[in-house]
Every structure is written in structure tokens, then in C-alpha cells.
LUMSEMAR-178917 format. One record per residue (C-alpha): chain; x, y, z. Coordinates in Angstrom, 1 decimal, decimal comma, always signed. Example, Ala and Ser with C-alpha at 12.3 -4.5 7.8 and 13.67 -1.06 7.14 Angstrom:
LUMSEMAR-178917
REC lofi     px     py     pz
REC    A  +12,3   -4,5   +7,8
REC    A  +13,7   -1,1   +7,1
END
This chain:
LUMSEMAR-178917
REC lofi     px     py     pz
REC    A   +0,0   +0,0   +0,0
REC    A   +1,3   +3,4   -0,9
REC    A   +1,1   +6,3   +1,6
REC    A   +1,7   +9,9   +0,7
REC    A   +3,1  +12,1   +3,5
REC    A   +3,7  +15,9   +3,3
REC    A   +6,2  +17,5   +5,6
REC    A   +6,2  +21,3   +5,9
REC    A   +9,1  +22,9   +7,6
REC    A   +8,5  +26,3   +9,4
REC    A   +6,5  +28,6   +7,2
REC    A   +7,7  +27,2   +4,0
REC    A   +5,0  +26,0   +1,6
REC    A   +7,4  +23,6   -0,1
REC    A   +6,2  +20,0   +0,1
REC    A   +8,1  +16,7   -0,2
REC    A   +6,1  +13,9   -1,5
REC    A   +7,4  +10,4   -1,0
REC    A   +5,9   +7,1   -2,2
REC    A   +6,5   +4,4   +0,5
REC    A   +5,7   +0,8   +0,2
REC    A   +4,5   -1,1   +3,3
REC    A   +2,4   -0,4   +6,4
REC    A   +4,5   +2,6   +7,7
REC    A   +3,1   +5,6   +9,5
REC    A   +5,7   +8,3   +8,7
REC    A   +7,7   +9,4   +5,6
REC    A  +11,4   +9,5   +5,5
REC    A  +13,2  +12,8   +6,1
REC    A  +16,9  +13,6   +6,0
REC    A  +18,9  +10,6   +7,1
REC    A  +17,9   +7,0   +7,4
REC    A  +15,5   +7,3  +10,4
REC    A  +12,0   +8,3   +9,6
REC    A  +10,6  +11,2  +11,7
REC    A   +7,8  +10,5  +14,2
REC    A   +4,2  +10,8  +13,0
REC    A   +2,5  +14,0  +13,8
REC    A   +0,4  +13,4  +16,9
REC    A   -3,2  +14,3  +16,2
REC    A   -2,9  +14,4  +12,4
REC    A   -0,7  +15,8   +9,7
REC    A   -2,5  +19,2   +9,5
REC    A   -1,6  +19,9  +13,1
REC    A   +2,0  +19,6  +12,1
REC    A   +1,8  +22,2   +9,4
REC    A   +2,6  +25,9  +10,0
REC    A   -0,1  +28,5  +10,0
REC    A   -3,8  +28,5  +10,5
REC    A   -5,6  +25,2  +10,1
REC    A   -9,4  +25,3   +9,7
REC    A  -11,9  +23,6   +7,4
REC    A  -15,1  +25,7   +7,4
REC    A  -18,3  +24,3   +6,0
REC    A  -21,5  +26,1   +5,1
REC    A  -22,5  +28,7   +7,7
REC    A  -19,3  +28,5   +9,6
REC    A  -18,3  +31,8  +11,3
REC    A  -14,9  +33,3  +10,4
REC    A  -12,1  +33,1  +12,9
REC    A  -11,4  +36,1  +15,1
REC    A   -9,2  +38,6  +13,2
REC    A   -7,2  +39,9  +16,1
REC    A   -5,3  +36,9  +17,2
REC    A   -1,6  +37,5  +18,2
REC    A   -0,7  +34,3  +20,0
REC    A   +2,4  +32,4  +18,7
REC    A   +0,3  +29,3  +19,0
REC    A   -3,4  +28,4  +19,8
REC    A   -5,9  +25,7  +19,4
REC    A   -9,6  +25,0  +19,9
REC    A  -10,9  +21,5  +20,5
REC    A  -14,0  +19,6  +21,6
REC    A  -13,2  +17,9  +24,9
REC    A  -15,8  +15,2  +24,5
REC    A  -15,2  +14,1  +20,9
REC    A  -11,5  +15,0  +20,8
REC    A  -12,0  +16,9  +17,5
REC    A   -9,7  +19,8  +16,9
REC    A  -11,9  +22,5  +15,3
REC    A   -9,1  +25,0  +14,5
REC    A   -5,4  +25,5  +15,3
REC    A   -2,4  +27,7  +14,6
REC    A   +1,1  +26,2  +15,0
REC    A   -0,4  +23,6  +17,4
REC    A   +2,8  +21,7  +17,8
REC    A   +5,2  +24,7  +18,2
REC    A   +7,4  +24,1  +21,2
REC    A   +7,3  +27,1  +23,6
REC    A   +8,0  +27,7  +27,3
REC    A   +4,9  +26,7  +29,3
REC    A   +5,0  +28,9  +32,4
REC    A   +2,5  +27,8  +35,1
REC    A   +0,2  +26,0  +32,7
REC    A   +2,7  +23,1  +33,2
REC    A   +1,1  +22,7  +36,6
REC    A   -1,8  +21,0  +34,9
REC    A   +0,6  +18,1  +34,1
REC    A   +1,9  +18,2  +37,6
REC    A   -1,7  +17,8  +38,9
REC    A   -2,4  +15,0  +36,3
REC    A   +0,6  +13,2  +37,8
REC    A   +0,5  +13,8  +41,5
REC    A   -3,1  +14,6  +42,4
REC    A   -4,3  +10,9  +42,5
REC    A   -1,5   +9,9  +44,9
REC    A   -2,6  +11,6  +48,1
REC    A   -6,0  +11,8  +49,9
REC    A   -7,4  +15,3  +50,2
REC    A   -7,6  +15,2  +54,1
REC    A   -4,1  +13,9  +54,6
REC    A   -2,1  +16,2  +56,8
REC    A   +1,6  +17,1  +56,1
REC    A   +4,1  +19,1  +58,3
REC    A   +6,2  +21,3  +56,0
REC    A  +10,0  +21,3  +56,5
REC    A  +12,5  +24,0  +55,7
REC    A  +14,1  +21,9  +52,9
REC    A  +10,8  +21,5  +51,1
REC    A  +10,6  +25,3  +50,5
REC    A  +14,1  +25,6  +49,0
REC    A  +15,1  +25,6  +45,3
REC    A  +12,3  +27,8  +43,9
REC    A  +13,2  +30,3  +41,2
REC    A  +13,6  +34,0  +42,0
REC    A  +10,3  +35,8  +41,7
REC    A   +8,2  +32,7  +42,0
REC    A   +4,6  +33,0  +42,7
REC    A   +3,8  +31,8  +46,2
REC    A   +0,7  +31,1  +48,3
REC    A   +2,5  +31,7  +51,6
REC    A   +3,4  +28,3  +53,1
REC    A   +5,4  +28,3  +56,4
REC    A   +7,8  +25,7  +57,6
REC    A   +7,0  +23,6  +60,8
REC    A   +3,3  +24,0  +60,2
REC    A   +0,7  +21,3  +59,2
REC    A   -1,3  +21,6  +56,0
REC    A   -4,0  +19,4  +54,5
REC    A   -3,3  +18,1  +51,0
REC    A   -6,5  +19,9  +49,8
REC    A   -5,1  +23,2  +51,0
REC    A   -1,9  +22,6  +49,2
REC    A   -3,8  +21,9  +45,9
REC    A   -5,8  +25,1  +46,4
REC    A   -2,5  +26,9  +46,6
REC    A   -1,4  +25,3  +43,3
REC    A   -4,6  +26,0  +41,4
REC    A   -5,7  +29,4  +42,8
REC    A   -2,5  +31,2  +43,6
REC    A   -0,3  +29,2  +41,2
REC    A   +2,0  +28,7  +44,3
REC    A   +5,4  +27,3  +43,5
REC    A   +5,8  +26,7  +47,2
REC    A   +2,8  +24,4  +47,2
REC    A   +4,1  +22,6  +44,2
REC    A   +7,5  +22,0  +45,9
REC    A   +5,9  +20,7  +49,1
REC    A   +3,7  +18,2  +47,1
REC    A   +6,7  +17,2  +45,0
REC    A   +8,7  +16,4  +48,1
REC    A   +5,8  +14,4  +49,4
REC    A   +5,9  +12,5  +46,1
REC    A   +9,6  +11,5  +46,6
REC    A  +11,4  +14,7  +45,6
REC    A  +11,6  +17,2  +42,8
REC    A  +13,8  +15,0  +40,6
REC    A  +11,4  +12,0  +40,9
REC    A   +8,4  +14,2  +40,3
REC    A   +9,9  +15,6  +37,1
REC    A  +10,6  +12,1  +35,9
REC    A   +7,0  +11,1  +36,8
REC    A   +5,6  +14,1  +34,9
REC    A   +7,7  +13,2  +31,8
REC    A   +6,4   +9,7  +32,0
REC    A   +2,8  +10,9  +32,3
REC    A   +3,3  +13,2  +29,3
REC    A   +4,5  +10,2  +27,3
REC    A   +1,3   +8,3  +28,3
REC    A   -0,8  +11,3  +27,1
REC    A   +1,2  +11,3  +23,8
REC    A   +2,4  +14,8  +24,6
REC    A   +5,6  +14,5  +22,6
REC    A   +6,3  +18,3  +22,4
REC    A   +6,8  +18,5  +26,2
REC    A  +10,1  +18,4  +28,0
REC    A   +9,9  +18,8  +31,7
REC    A  +12,7  +20,3  +33,8
REC    A  +10,8  +21,7  +36,8
REC    A   +7,5  +20,7  +38,3
REC    A   +6,2  +24,3  +38,5
REC    A   +6,8  +25,6  +35,0
REC    A   +9,4  +28,1  +36,0
REC    A  +11,6  +29,2  +33,1
REC    A  +14,4  +26,8  +32,6
REC    A  +16,6  +26,0  +29,6
REC    A  +15,0  +23,2  +27,5
REC    A  +11,6  +23,3  +29,3
REC    A   +9,0  +23,4  +26,5
REC    A   +5,5  +22,3  +25,6
REC    A   +2,9  +23,1  +23,0
REC    A   -0,7  +24,3  +22,7
REC    A   -1,6  +20,8  +21,6
REC    A   +0,1  +19,2  +24,7
REC    A   -1,4  +21,7  +27,1
REC    A   -4,9  +20,9  +25,7
REC    A   -4,2  +17,2  +26,4
REC    A   -3,2  +17,9  +30,0
REC    A   -6,4  +19,9  +30,6
REC    A   -8,6  +17,2  +29,1
REC    A   -7,0  +14,5  +31,2
REC    A   -7,2  +16,6  +34,4
REC    A  -10,9  +17,4  +33,9
REC    A  -11,7  +13,7  +34,0
REC    A  -10,8  +13,8  +37,7
REC    A  -13,5  +15,3  +40,0
REC    A  -10,8  +16,7  +42,3
REC    A   -9,0  +18,5  +39,5
REC    A  -12,2  +19,9  +38,2
REC    A  -13,2  +21,1  +41,6
REC    A   -9,9  +22,9  +42,3
REC    A   -9,6  +24,7  +39,0
REC    A  -13,3  +25,9  +39,3
REC    A  -12,7  +27,3  +42,8
REC    A  -12,8  +31,1  +42,7
REC    A  -11,7  +31,9  +46,3
REC    A  -10,8  +30,0  +49,5
REC    A   -9,3  +30,5  +53,0
REC    A   -5,7  +29,3  +53,3
REC    A   -4,1  +28,3  +56,6
REC    A   -2,0  +31,0  +58,1
REC    A   +0,6  +31,3  +60,9
REC    A   +0,0  +30,7  +64,6
REC    A   -0,6  +33,7  +66,8
REC    A   +2,1  +33,8  +69,5
REC    A   -0,2  +35,5  +72,0
REC    A   -3,3  +33,3  +71,6
REC    A   -1,8  +30,1  +70,2
REC    A   -4,6  +30,1  +67,6
REC    A   -3,9  +29,5  +64,0
REC    A   -5,3  +32,1  +61,6
REC    A   -6,1  +32,0  +57,9
REC    A   -6,2  +34,4  +54,9
REC    A   -8,1  +34,6  +51,7
REC    A   -6,7  +33,5  +48,3
REC    A   -8,4  +34,1  +44,9
REC    A   -8,0  +32,3  +41,6
REC    A   -5,8  +34,3  +39,2
REC    A   -7,8  +33,1  +36,2
REC    A   -9,4  +36,3  +35,0
REC    A  -12,0  +34,5  +32,9
REC    A  -13,3  +32,4  +35,8
REC    A  -16,7  +33,9  +36,9
REC    A  -16,8  +36,2  +33,9
REC    A  -16,9  +34,0  +30,8
REC    A  -20,3  +32,2  +30,7
REC    A  -19,8  +28,4  +31,4
REC    A  -16,1  +28,6  +32,1
REC    A  -14,8  +25,6  +34,2
REC    A  -11,1  +26,7  +34,5
REC    A   -8,4  +25,5  +33,8
REC    A   -4,9  +27,2  +34,3
REC    A   -3,1  +30,4  +33,4
REC    A   +0,6  +31,3  +33,6
REC    A   +3,2  +34,0  +33,0
REC    A   +7,0  +34,2  +33,0
REC    A   +9,4  +36,6  +31,3
REC    A  +10,4  +33,9  +28,8
REC    A   +7,1  +32,3  +28,1
REC    A   +4,9  +35,4  +28,2
REC    A   +1,3  +34,7  +29,0
REC    A   -0,1  +31,2  +28,5
REC    A   -3,6  +30,0  +29,1
REC    A   -5,7  +26,9  +28,8
REC    A   -9,4  +27,2  +29,5
REC    A  -12,5  +25,0  +29,3
REC    A  -16,1  +26,1  +29,0
REC    A  -19,5  +24,4  +28,7
REC    A  -22,4  +25,6  +26,6
REC    A  -25,4  +23,9  +24,9
REC    A  -24,2  +20,4  +25,8
REC    A  -20,7  +21,0  +24,5
REC    A  -17,4  +21,3  +26,4
REC    A  -14,7  +23,1  +24,5
REC    A  -11,0  +23,5  +25,3
REC    A   -8,9  +26,5  +24,2
REC    A   -5,2  +27,1  +24,6
REC    A   -3,4  +30,4  +23,7
REC    A   +0,4  +30,8  +24,1
REC    A   +2,5  +34,0  +24,1
REC    A   +0,3  +36,8  +22,6
REC    A   +1,8  +40,2  +22,1
REC    A   +0,7  +41,4  +25,5
REC    A   -0,2  +39,5  +28,6
REC    A   -3,9  +40,7  +29,0
REC    A   -4,6  +39,6  +25,4
REC    A   -4,3  +36,0  +26,4
REC    A   -7,7  +36,2  +28,1
REC    A   -9,3  +38,2  +25,3
REC    A   -8,1  +35,9  +22,6
REC    A   -9,1  +32,8  +24,6
REC    A  -12,6  +34,2  +25,0
REC    A  -12,9  +35,1  +21,4
REC    A  -11,8  +31,6  +20,3
REC    A  -14,3  +30,0  +22,7
REC    A  -17,1  +32,2  +21,2
REC    A  -16,0  +31,1  +17,7
REC    A  -15,8  +27,4  +18,7
REC    A  -19,3  +27,3  +20,1
REC    A  -20,6  +29,0  +17,0
REC    A  -18,7  +26,7  +14,7
REC    A  -19,7  +23,3  +16,3
REC    A  -21,2  +21,2  +13,6
REC    A  -20,2  +23,7  +10,9
REC    A  -16,5  +22,9  +10,5
REC    A  -14,6  +19,7   +9,7
REC    A  -12,1  +18,6  +12,2
REC    A   -8,5  +19,3  +11,3
REC    A   -7,1  +16,9  +13,8
REC    A   -7,9  +14,9  +17,0
REC    A   -6,7  +14,9  +20,6
REC    A   -4,6  +11,8  +21,3
REC    A   -5,9   +9,1  +23,7
REC    A   -4,5   +8,6  +27,1
REC    A   -2,3   +5,4  +26,9
REC    A   -2,0   +4,9  +30,7
REC    A   -3,0   +1,4  +31,8
REC    A   -6,5   +1,4  +33,4
REC    A   -5,1   +0,1  +36,7
REC    A   -2,5   +2,8  +36,9
REC    A   -4,9   +5,6  +35,9
REC    A   -7,2   +4,7  +38,8
REC    A   -4,6   +3,6  +41,4
REC    A   -4,9   +5,1  +44,9
REC    A   -7,4   +7,8  +43,8
REC    A   -7,7  +10,9  +46,0
REC    A  -11,1  +11,4  +47,5
REC    A  -13,2  +14,4  +46,2
REC    A  -12,4  +17,6  +47,9
REC    A  -16,0  +17,9  +49,2
REC    A  -15,8  +14,7  +51,2
REC    A  -15,8  +15,2  +55,0
REC    A  -12,6  +13,8  +56,8
REC    A  -13,1  +10,3  +58,0
REC    A  -13,0   +9,5  +61,7
REC    A   -9,7   +8,2  +63,0
REC    A   -9,5   +4,4  +63,1
REC    A  -10,3   +2,8  +66,4
REC    A   -7,3   +1,4  +68,4
REC    A   -7,0   -2,3  +68,2
REC    A   -7,2   -4,3  +71,5
REC    A   -3,8   -5,6  +72,6
REC    A   -3,0   -9,2  +71,9
REC    A   -0,7  -11,7  +73,5
REC    A   +2,7  -12,5  +71,8
REC    A   +2,2  -15,0  +69,0
REC    A   +4,0  -17,8  +70,9
REC    A   +1,5  -17,5  +73,8
REC    A   -1,6  -17,5  +71,6
REC    A   -3,7  -20,6  +71,7
REC    A   -2,8  -22,6  +68,6
REC    A   -6,4  -22,9  +67,5
REC    A   -6,9  -19,1  +67,4
REC    A   -3,5  -17,6  +66,3
REC    A   -2,5  -20,0  +63,6
REC    A   -4,6  -19,0  +60,6
REC    A   -5,9  -15,5  +61,5
REC    A   -4,6  -12,2  +60,1
REC    A   -3,5   -9,7  +62,8
REC    A   -6,6   -7,6  +62,6
REC    A   -8,8  -10,6  +62,9
REC    A   -6,8  -12,0  +65,8
REC    A   -7,1   -8,7  +67,6
REC    A  -10,9   -8,7  +67,2
REC    A  -11,2  -12,2  +68,5
REC    A   -8,8  -11,7  +71,4
REC    A  -11,3   -9,2  +72,9
REC    A  -14,4  -11,4  +72,2
REC    A  -12,9  -14,8  +73,3
REC    A  -11,7  -13,6  +76,8
REC    A   -8,4  -14,5  +78,6
REC    A   -6,5  -17,4  +77,2
REC    A   -4,4  -20,0  +78,9
REC    A   -1,3  -17,8  +79,0
REC    A   -3,2  -15,1  +80,9
REC    A   -4,5  -17,5  +83,6
REC    A   -0,9  -18,9  +84,0
REC    A   +0,4  -15,4  +84,7
REC    A   -2,4  -14,7  +87,2
REC    A   -1,6  -18,0  +89,1
REC    A   +2,1  -17,2  +89,3
REC    A   +1,4  -13,7  +90,7
REC    A   -0,9  -15,2  +93,4
REC    A   +1,8  -17,8  +94,4
REC    A   +4,5  -15,2  +94,8
REC    A   +2,1  -13,0  +96,9
REC    A   +1,3  -15,9  +99,2
REC    A   +4,9  -16,8  +99,8
REC    A   +5,7  -13,2 +100,7
REC    A   +2,9  -13,1 +103,3
REC    A   +4,1  -16,3 +105,0
REC    A   +7,7  -15,0 +105,2
REC    A   +6,6  -11,7 +106,7
REC    A   +4,4  -13,5 +109,3
REC    A   +7,4  -15,7 +110,4
REC    A   +9,6  -12,7 +110,9
REC    A   +7,1  -11,0 +113,1
REC    A   +6,6  -14,0 +115,3
REC    A  +10,4  -14,4 +115,8
REC    A  +10,7  -10,7 +116,8
REC    A   +8,0  -11,1 +119,4
REC    A   +9,6  -14,2 +120,9
REC    A  +13,0  -12,6 +121,1
REC    A  +11,5   -9,6 +123,0
REC    A  +10,1  -11,9 +125,7
REC    A  +13,3  -13,7 +126,7
REC    A  +14,6  -12,1 +130,0
REC    A  +18,3  -10,9 +130,3
REC    A  +19,0  -11,4 +126,6
REC    A  +20,8   -8,4 +125,2
REC    A  +19,5   -7,2 +121,9
REC    A  +21,5   -8,6 +119,0
REC    A  +22,5   -6,9 +115,7
REC    A  +19,7   -6,6 +113,2
REC    A  +19,6   -9,5 +110,8
REC    A  +19,3   -9,0 +107,0
REC    A  +16,0  -10,2 +105,9
REC    A  +17,7  -12,4 +103,3
REC    A  +19,9  -14,0 +106,1
REC    A  +17,8  -14,2 +109,3
REC    A  +20,2  -16,6 +111,0
REC    A  +19,4  -19,9 +112,7
REC    A  +16,0  -20,5 +114,2
REC    A  +15,8  -20,8 +118,0
END
């Protein structure tokens, strides 16, 4: 079977057409090794605007300045329009979506963690912070609010240390990106801070948002507009205070139907934004990267969402969002509970059990520890317990008899006339009996 592939480099319109025999998925480029297939479809790998309007389709907004952008249907995975979708650009804090995709399922929302000094080190100069203090306890759900609302790099670093450290978390994030087929992404830091070689794309950020919105916790955090965050302890009263934090997503609460998801800004990346909104039974995702000015990222995202809702059913998809290739067991392993769940009551203490060697063989041999503990309380004292009680009683009786004998001897000595008092005898060596 012959497959025709077109490769467009940069803004060049030149095309290279190769006829390849066999069931291959990519054409050959320079050298012997074929390049990887364009994730999501060939049109998404081409430079410039990609859109396929049908009858009645609205025109795209005319004032778009982002270096890269994309509009997609979150449910069907169809890409409605794109511009340089796979261009590799610095991510800024939108990379925190991948961080949440990776780490959020690993800890329960009501788990409490005491922050150490070391966990707050290594953040880049000028990092956005939520205000975490060392030697204080924080719930995991509070840390995630710090990540999503305040874009706090301090919250990211604490959670990364809980996950085994920054280096491990970066490796985990890269592995998660590979599962999502986000091949434009190279992770260097877990918080998105500007670092050499750290890049992603509008296409990959859209994949991260789509994966995250499938988790109720992720969806709840990114939709939260404001919250109270634990503060310091008052030295006079000993009471711990709190302070308010607000979501830095300027479209949240202003654009109709907006769910979230994440915004970001650094000097190198400029403004970046991925948003999701629902309207008329459709959920659309939009990503805009590095417009000419920071405030425009919200204006351009809103205008692309407006266009997308108007264009649904009137344009042909120019690509698709890749499927998550994570194994089902791994995707659902140790899920965090929804942030709305009430903390569970502490587990009841198990009743003490006798050492295994003293357990009656018919009870201890084939029972798990928890079952043994439950039965130990229900079955009453065992043979070992009664043996210990008998031994204690025997020792006590012997002591009473010895004390009685000493008292009788003392009385008898006191009654003998003309007998000088002798030296006191040690109770362990009372001397010969008279």
C-alpha cells in the first residue's frame, strides 16, 4: 500500500512527497531514520492556521496574536481549528496541569503534612507563592488550592517532596506526558518556572487539561474562585489564623460556562492560558500561548471559545486529541477522595494481643493480625493469661508467709529475759532459728 506524506518545515510552503511501500506511518526525512508521525494528524504539524469551514461556519477572530493556539471539543476530541499547534514554547505555570495530572491521585485530600524548611528551597527567583510556612501542618487539599488558585510554586514543591522529591516528580511528569502522547513536552521543573529546555505546545497543554478534567478533584480545584488558606500561629493566643486567596484566572466567573483551567506567565514564556467552558451540551478547550501582551491571552481565549461554540457542527475537524495510553489500573490507582468529602473518623485502636508464641494454637495459627485482635477481645483471657495470674498469686502468698514468720520471731526474742539485743539481721539471712 502506498502512503503519501507531506512535511512542511517552518513557514515554507514547499512539500516533499514520497511514495512508500509497506504499512508505515511516517515518511522519510533527512537521514535514514523516519521522523515520528504528527500526533493528532498531519494538518496539526503544518505551519499557519488550520481550519476547514463548512456552510454557515463563522470566520475566525481577526485579532489573534498568540504564537500558538488551538480550539478542541473535549468530548469528541476533534480539533476545530489550530495555529502552530505543535510549536514548542515555554509553558510557564500551565505546566502545573501536568503536575496535577501526575501527583493529584496519589494523596488523599484530608491527609495532613508538616512542612519542613528543605521543602521550601530551590524555587526560582520571583516565583509566585501562596505563603506556606515551615514547621506547620497543611492538609493536602489546602496545598492543591495553593497550586490552582495562587499558582504557588511553594505548594508545588511541598507536594513534589511528598511524592519523593523534585527529581522524581519531574521524571514522573515526563512519563505521564508520554502516556498522554504529549511529545512536544520536555519537563525540567514541576512548577513551570523558566528553565533551559523546558517546553511544551498548545496541543500538549490541551491534552493535559482534558486529562485533568476527568478527575473530579482536578475539576473542583480549578473551578474554585476563592478560598481560605491556613496562616501562621498567633504567638499570643496560640490560635492559627487563615487568609483569603483568589483564583488568578481572569475569565473564571466572567466568561459564561467557564470551568477553569490554568493560566501562567513568565518573562520567557509570556502569557499562557488553557481554558474549558460548557455551553449547549458541548465542552470546548482552548489554549493560547504568548500573545503580544499579557492581558490579550484572556481576550483571545474568550474570542476563540465564542468562535468554537458558534462553529460546532459547521466545520470539519483538522485533527484529533490523542488518547491517554496509561494502563487502566495505573490511571485509577490510589485515587484521592473528592475535595468535598468530610474527613473520616480516626481508626479505632486495636485491642492488645498476647505474643504469638502464647496465643492458643487454635486461634492464632490462621488469622490475620486484625482478625486476631478482634477475636482476642471477644474470646476472653487465654491459657497464658491464667498462668500469669496464678504465678502472681503464688508469689504474693509466699511473701505473706515469710513476713508472718519474721514478726513471730521478733515477738519471741523480745520476751526472753536478760537477753541483750543482738544486731539486726538481714531479711535475706535471718540466722538460725531458735
